N, C-alpha and C positions, 0 to 999 in steps of 0.2 A: 298832755297828761293832766288828769284832774285828781283831786283828793283834798283832804282836809287834815288839819292837825292843830295842836295847841302849843304855843310857845310861852315860855315863862322866864323869869329872871334867873340868873346864874345860881342863886342860892336855893331855888325851888327843888323840892324833892317829890313833886306831885306826879311824876311820870311824864310830864311834858318835855318836849325838846327844849333844852336850856339855851338861853340867849346870853352871850357874854359881851357882845359888841353891837350896839344900836347905832347905825350910821347917821341918824337924823336927830336934829334938835327941833323942838316943836313950838317954842315960844320965842318971839311973838308970832312967827309963821314957820312952816316947815322949811328947813334948810340943812345942808350938810354940816356935821359937827366940825369938820376940818381934818385934814390929813394928820397933822401933829397929834391931835387929841385921839383920833382913832388908832394910830400906830402906837401911841403911848399905852392906851388901854390894851391893845393886843400884846404888846411886850409884857405888861404886867401879868396877863393871863398865862402866857407861855412861860414866864419865869416861875410862876406858881406851879405850873405843870412839871417843870424841870425839877424844882425843889422837892416835890412830892412824888416824883417819878410816875406821874399820871398821864400817860400818853395814849390811853385807849379811848377815853371819852372825847367826842368832837368838841371843837370850839364853836359856839353858836354865833352866827352873824345874821343880824336882823336887818332886812332891807324893806323898803316901802316904795316899790318901783313906780307907783303912780305919782309920787311927789318928788322923785329924784331930780336934782338940778344937774347941770353939766359937771360941776365939781364932784358930785357923788358918783356919776357914771365914770368919770376919769379915774377916781380912786379905785372903784371896783375893777375896772379894766387893768390897771397897774397891779393890783393885788392878785387878780386871776392869772395874769401873765407870770408874775414872780412865783406864785405857788405852783402853777402847772409845770414850770420848768425846774422845780426843785423837788428831788425825790423824797425829801423829808415830809412833804405835805401831800394830802389826798383829799379831794372834794367828795363829800357824801351827798347823794341826792336826797331832797327833803322826804320823799316817801320812805326811804330807808331809815332816816332819822326817826320819823314818827313810828315806824314799825318796831323799832327797838326801844321806844320810850314807854311802852306799855299802853299807849293810846290806841283806840280802834281805828 
C-alpha cells in the first residue's frame, strides 16, 4: 500500500493526523523511549479522553520503523496483542486517518 500524509503534534489543528505518542527518543541517538514512559503517556491521553468523553478521535501513535530497536518492536508487539484482544480498542489504517484529516 502506498500513500502519503502529514502527522503533527497532538495540539495541532492543521488537519494533519495528530500524534499523541512518539515511541522514539532522538538524542544522542535514536532509541526507544521506554515502556514506562510510553505507557504513562498513553494513560494520560486516555484519561483526558475519558474526562472529556472524547472517544471518537483516534490516538496517534508515531513509529519510525527504520530505526526501531528490539525494545521498540517488543513494545509494539505487546501493545498490538493487548489492543487487538480488547473490544474497547480499534486500529485505524493510516490511509483512513489521513482521509479524515482533511489532507489530500
